[in-house]
N, C-alpha and C positions, 0 to 999 in steps of 0.2 A: 646294250653293253656286251661287247664280245671280248672274251679272253683269248688272245693268241690265235686268230686266224692267220694262216701262213700261205697266202697265194704265191705261186712261183713268180708271177709278174703283176705289178701294179702300175697303172698309168694314172698320174695325178694331173688333172686338167683344171683350167679355170683359176689357177692360183697365181699370186704375185710372189715370185721367188726371190729370197734374199741371197744374193750371190756376191761374196767378197765386197761388202760395203755398199752395194746398190741393189735396187729392186727392179725386177723385170718380169713381164708376163711371159711365162714359158710352161709348156708341159714338162713333166719329169717322169722318166721311166725307171722303175725299180725292178731288177731281175736277179733272182737267186740271192737275195740279201744284200745286193750292192746297188749303187746308183749307176744305171747303165747309160743314160743319156739325158741331156737337158736341151729343151728348145726343139728346133725343127727335126732333129734326128730321133726324138723320143719315140715317135710311133714306129719308125723304121727299126729301132733297136729291138722291138718285140717281134720275134720271128713268127708269132702267132697272135691271135687276139689275146689281150691281157686277161688274166684270171679275174681281175677286179679293176674297175675304174672308179677313182674317187674324184668327185667334183669339189674342188676347194672353194668354189663360189666366191671368188674375189678375196679370199682370206690369204694371209701370209704363210708361205711355205718356207720353213727355216730348218737348219740342222737341229737335231734334238738338243734341248738345253742340257748343259753339264754343270753340276754343282761342285764348286771347288772345295767346299768344306761343310760336311753334313754328317748327321748321326742317325741313320734310318733305324738301326736296331733300338736305339734309345727311344725314338719316336714310337716304334712298334711296341716296345715294352710298356709304354704309357697307354697305348691303344688297347692292350689286353689286360691292363690293371686299372687303377683308379685315376682316370684322366681328368685333370682340372682345367685343361687349357681353354675350354670353351666358356668358362665362367668369368665374370668380371666384377664380382663382389665377394667379400669375405663370407657373407652368409651363404652365397652360392657354393663356395668351396665346402663349407661345413655340411650343407645339405647333401652335396655329392658324396662326400666322405662317409657320412652316416648311411646313405643309401647303399653305397658299395659294401660297407662293412656288413650291413644287414643281408645283402644278397650273397655274400661269400662267408658264411659262418665258419667254413672249414679252413679258410686261409689263416695261417698262424700269424703272419704279419700283414698289415695293410700297407701296400706300396703303390707307386704310381708317380704322380707329380704333375708339374706344369703350372704352378702358381706364379703370379707376377709380384715382384717386390713392391711395385708402386701402390699396391692396395694396403700396405701395412706401414705404420709410422716408422720412418727411418729405414724402411725396407725390411723390417725384422718382425716375423710372426712369433707367437709364443705358444708354449705347450698347453697353457690353460684352455685355450680355444679347442685344441684337439682332445684334451682330457674330457671335455664336456660331451663330445660325440662318440669317442672311442676310449673308454677308461681302462679296459682290461686287456687289450691286445696292443702290441707295439705298432707304432705308425712311423713310417719313414718316407717323406715326400720331398724329393729335390725340387727346386724351383725351375722355371723354364729355361734359365741360362745354365743350369747345372753346376753353379758355383756355390750354392748354399742349400741346406736341407732343413725342413720343418719336422720336428719330432715331438712325440708326446712323452709324458713322464715315464710310462712303461718302457719305452725304447731306451731312454737314458738309464733307467734302472738296470735293464738287462745288459746294457753295454758297460755298466759300472762307471758312468760319467757323473761326477759329483763336483762340488765346489773345490775339492782338492785335486781334481784332474788338471794337469798342466796343459796349456795350449800346445798342439804340435807346431813344429817350426813352420810348416807350410799352411797353417790355418788358424782359425780362432773360434772358441766357444763363446757365444754371446751370453752375457751374465747380467744379473740385476745388481743393484747397488751393494748388496751383501756378498756378491761373488758367486751366487748360485746360478747354475745354467738355466736359461729361460726357454730353451726349446728351439734354438736356431743355431746351426753349425755352419761355419763358413769354410770353403775350400777344403784343405787337407783334414780339417776336423770332422768332416762328413764321414770319413772312414772309421772313426771311432764307433759309429753305429752301423754303417753299411756293411762292415765286416761280419756282423751278426745276422744279416738278412739272408734267408735261405735262397739258393738260386731258383730261378723260375722253372727250369726243366727245358730240355732241348725242344720239345714239341711246341711249347708256348713261345719260346724265343723265336723259332722259325715262323710260327703263325703270325706273331707280331710283325716280323720283318716283311712277310708277304703282304700284309695289309699296308705297310708303309710303302713298299715297292709299287703297289697298285695306286696309292694316293699320288706318288711321284709321277707315275705315268699320266694320271689325270691332270697333273700340272704341266705336262709336256717335258718332263726331265727324263733323259734316257741313259745318263752316265753320271758318275760322281766320284769324288775322293772322300772316303770315309775317314774322318779326322780322329778316330779313336778305336783302333782295332786291338782287342786284347785276347789273350788265351789263358786257359787254366783257371786258377782259383780266385782271380781278382774280378769279382763282379760278373759282368755279362760276357760270356765266352762267344763273342761274335765272330772271331776268327774261325772257330769250328763250324759255326752256323753258315758262314759264307762258303766254306769248303763243301759242306753237305749239300747246300742248295745249288752250288755250281755243278757238283758231281751228278745230281739227279735231274738237272735241267730246269729247276724252278727259279734259279737266278737268271733273269732275262736282261737286266741292265749290265753295262760294263762298269766294273768297279775297281778302283785302286784303293787298297787299304793302307792307312798310315798307322803303323804299330806304335803302341803307347810306350813312351820312355818313362820308366819309373825313376823318380828323382833320387830315391834313396839307394839305387843300385849301382849307378856308374857304368863304366865301360864293359864290365863283365857280362852285361845283358846283350851285347851286340851279337854274340854267338847264337843266341836264341832267335834274334831277329833274322839272321841269315838263314837259319834252319827253317823258320816259318816262311820266309820268302821262297826258299827253294822247294818247299812242300806245296805252295799255292800255285800249281801249274795247270789250273783248269782253263776252261774256255773263256769265262767272263770275269774272273777275279784274279787279281795279282796283289802282292803285298810288299812292294819294293820301296816303301817310304816309311819314315819314322817321325812321329809327332813329339816334339819337345815343347812342353808348356812352360814358357819363360816367365810369364807373370799372370796375374789374376784379372779382375775387372774393375773398372773405375767406380762403379756404384758402391762397392764395399771397401774401396780404398786399397785394393791389393794390386791394381795395375801399376807397373813400375814406372815412376816419373823421374825426370831429371831434377825437378824442383818439388818440394813437398806440397801436399794437398793443403787447401785452405780449410778453416773451420767455418761453422755456420755464420760467423760474423765477418768473414772475409779476411781473417788474419792467418798467417802461415802457421802450419803445425810442424811437428817433428816427423810426420809420417810421409815418406815418398813412395810407399808401396813395396811390393816384394819382387825381387828377382829370384825365382825358384831354383834356377841353376846358376851357380857362381860363374861369372864371366870367363874365368880361366878354364873351368870345366866345360863350359859351353864350346869353347874353341877346341878343346881336346876331343869332345864328343863329335863335333862337326868333322874334324880330321879323320877320326876313326870310322865314322859312318861312311864318309866319302871313300875311304880306302876299301871298305867292304862293299862298294857299289850300291849303297843305299841312299836314296834321296831324303832330304830333311824338310819337315813341315813344322815351322815354328809358330807357336801361339804368341803373338806380340800385340798387346793393346796399347800400352803406354809408350811415351817417347824414349824412355831409357831402355825398355825391353827391345824396341825396334833398333836402337843404336847398338845394343849388345849383340843382337843377332846379325846385323850388318857387319859389325867388327869381326865376329866369328867367321862369317862367310868370306870376308876380305882376307883373313889370314889362312884360309883353306883353299889353295889353288885347286882347280879342277872340280869344284863342287857343281853338281848338275842340277840346274833349275830348282834351287832352294825356294821354298814357298814361305812367305810371311803372311799370317792370317790375322784379320780383324783391323789392325792399323787404325785404331781410333784417333790417337794423337801421334803425329810425326813431327819432330823438330824440322823446321824448314830447311836447315842445313843438311838434312839426311835424304831429302827427296830425290836429289840428282844421283844418289849412289845406286839406286835400284837397277837402272838400265845397265850400267857398267859391270855390275856383278851378276847379271842375268837372274836377279832375284824377282820372282813372280809375286805381284801384289794380289793376294787372295782377299777380296773385299766383300763385305756383307752390307750392301748399300741400304737395306731396309732400315738400319739403325741411324742413318744420316738424316734425321728429321726431328722436329720438335714434338715430343710427347712427354708424359709426366716423368718417366724414368730419366729422360734427358734433362728436362727443365728443373726438376726438383732434386734429383739424386746425383746429378753430374755437373752441370754448368756452374752452380754456386761454389762447388768445391775445387773446380779447375781454375776459375777466374776468367776474366775476359780474354786475355791474350791466348792462353792455351785453348779455350773453348773455340776460338776462331781457327785454330789449327786442326780441328777435328775432321776426320774422313776426307783428306785432301785428294780426292780422286782425279780431278781435272789437272792438278799440278803434277801428279804422278804420270798421267797420260802424256802431258806436254813434255815431260822430261824423258819420255821414251820407255817408261816401264810397261811390262806386259800386265794387263789387268785380267784377273780370272774371277768371275763373279760367283757368289754362293750365298748360302742362307744361314748355316749353323742350325737348321731345323733339328730338333724341336724347340730350340731356344725361341725362334720366331718362325713364321710361315716360310715354306719353301716354294711358294707360288712365284715363278720368275716374272710374271707380268706385274705383280705388285712391287716386286723388288726393282725391276727395271724402271717402273714408274717413279720410284723414289730416287733412283740414281739420276734420272733426267730432270726431276722437278725439285728434289730435296724437300718434298712435302708428302704427307700421307695423302692417299686418294681423297678427292673431295675438298681439299684445301689448297689454296695457292697463295695466300696472303703473306705467309711468314716462313719462307724457306730457311733451312739451317745452312748457313754458308753457301748461298745460292751461286756464288762465283765458282764453286767446286762441282757444280753439276756437269755431267758428261753428256755427249750427244747420244741420241737413240742408237745410231749405228755403232758407236763405240761400246754401248751397253750390250747390244745383241752380240757383237763380236766377242766381248768379254765373257758372255754366258755360253758361248759355243766354242769358238776356236781358242780363246784364251785359256779356258779350263782344260781343253784337249791338250794344249801346250804344257800346262802344269802337270798333266798326267802322262807326258811324253807319248801322246797318242795322236798328235796333230796330222800325221800322214795318213790316218785311217778314219778319223771322226772329227766332228766340229765344223765341217763345211758341207754345203751342197756342191759336190764336185764329182765328176765321173770317176768311178773306181773306188769311191769312198763307201763305207758301210751305209746301208739304207736305214740310218737312224734319222727320222724326219718328224718334225712337229708341224701340224697345220693349225693355224689360228682361225677364229671365226671371222676375222677382219684383217685389213692391212693397217697395222699400227703406224706405219710410216706416212700414210695419207690422212690419218685422223689427227685431231688436235692433241697436243702433248698431254693436256689435262685428262684425256680419256684413255690413256694407255692401259690403266688397270681395269677398264671396263671390258677389255677383250677377254676371250676365254679360248680354251683349247678344244678344237673340233676332233682332231685325230692325233694319236701318237703311234709311231711305227718304229719298231726296234729290230734291226737286222732283217727288214722286210716283213716282219710280223706285225699285224695290227693289234696293239696291246691295249689301246683305249680308243673308244669312239663315244663322243658326247651323245647323250640320250636323245637330244633334239635333232641330231644330224639326219638328213634324209637318207633314203635307201640308196643302194648302189645301182649304178647305171647298168 
């Protein structure tokens, strides 16, 4: 494992290179951080012997993967606190929490997260479980999708949350039959407790990020759009962290930050966004985008739908989810952000949220590459609108498959018709939309090979019998382009990154095999052999042979 060897010239031989939609066997020369030559000219492009020769051994050579929607600081935050993401039972969670609390007697709060809703009845954990393992210190643990938090009695007490506390407009306190809080806070209600959690401290925030960056390199990811960059007193100050790490050279990936739109603030926050953007003038980090969270998630019935959710018996309810930003305000915000030369990144899960965002884009001439993220349910009538509005479809294909969260917490409440509209990636592609693939890590893995596998098969690895909407599978070529050039386009960086092309940055990922010549069912079996960022070898698989 080598951190950051930077040879002046690297010759990649023996690889099958993915070039603009096809694969060919070619050497590739990287010189001074750029792709200098491909094919016959590669050796001639080196005016001396290469400092390093990498034998790709028949593996696929592809532009570094770029994640169009990800939260590395939040992943890192969990990596340096109480990380539940590897457990798959409630007892496993409780053991891990107890062990963490015992190992950190000095931590005033027990924080971390990464639990899955599917392990709890109705997706809702309770404080009683936490009180058993940590009775005397407050516990605050967001779930892996970041839309709900599990808290203990002490946390509720410190935050003053009781049966008399009114639900905030943008969230919900889960309660028992008597109206008492049971220890689960949804969406905006999380802030009732998170506001009391002391910040981690700059060093720990940066340390967590660097662990996350190295994990992303191990997955072959070299650039991304961070879908929630915040400054100041609200939770995790990752804006300052990115600027620190960019200034001292420890940020190696290329990152676009989407600054967080606070729903309660309105247009007066745009001045701050502009100032933050103008201050982020480093080598690897820019902050020219703003993230507006238009709705919630389907599993807790806060994704905004055109028709109400069904109840457990299949009857219509009164609840059609939440539009967090009123549509008129969304249009005003889109116009004001566009006037300030800021791009907009919308969180849109439900079909009503998607339509509201497309309507706002349509009424804002000159909007540059607006991004719509998640796109779980799109009304068929809205699919053709993306291409005409140059609206980028930021998709997280890992979720487009049958698993308990989908089968138990989603499909029964959407009903058959809308369930069949879920994640319509092939329809978007056919209608000319730009697809930009991503993960939403730490909500779920950021491993592009598992994500691409799901995009192509609509099944988890190892299963092939029951695809979710198999007609919406996309081709392997479209998936790889979406994970490279598509995300580069979303980040307005497609003239510099996202392709293996002469003159482009030497951001290159080498896989241990050519996934184009292997059976589709084996895509996720591939792994990353090398990751190169700007000509620097930032990851080398432990099993990879020595250098020639």
